[in-house]
C-alpha angles and dihedrals in degrees: 000000000000123000114273119238124224093257090050090052091047091050092047095050091045090052095049096044100037093234122130119262089246091055091050092047089051091052089049091051091048091053091048092051089048090051093051091049094048094043095042126101094273096042128087092261095240132090135167103226092187106013110236093013115051131019127188123208132181116231129186117231113214123243117258115217123223115258150123122289135169117245106231093215103046096025089223126133113247135182115243119209120232118255122199122230114270140184118246134183119238122193119210125195111221125221095269092057093043091052092048092053098046 
């Protein structure tokens, strides 16, 4: 089975619920706006994308200082560039989704 596109998902949900495609698209946009607000800098950093199935959390990746390191393949010493700390989103499958898949 091929991956479903956003328009295919909207059409499928509209068909199953009896809502118009425009209404379903509006619901998806509202959920996306809510996720952005909750996962943003001022939000709590956690959001249930599909309640009971998928949860999104914001994690902070630590900064990596510049320095020398040895490449394990070439055994040569190289200089590594510094990377600042950054925020990344992690998705977690809840028990109901894990049980459905396995």
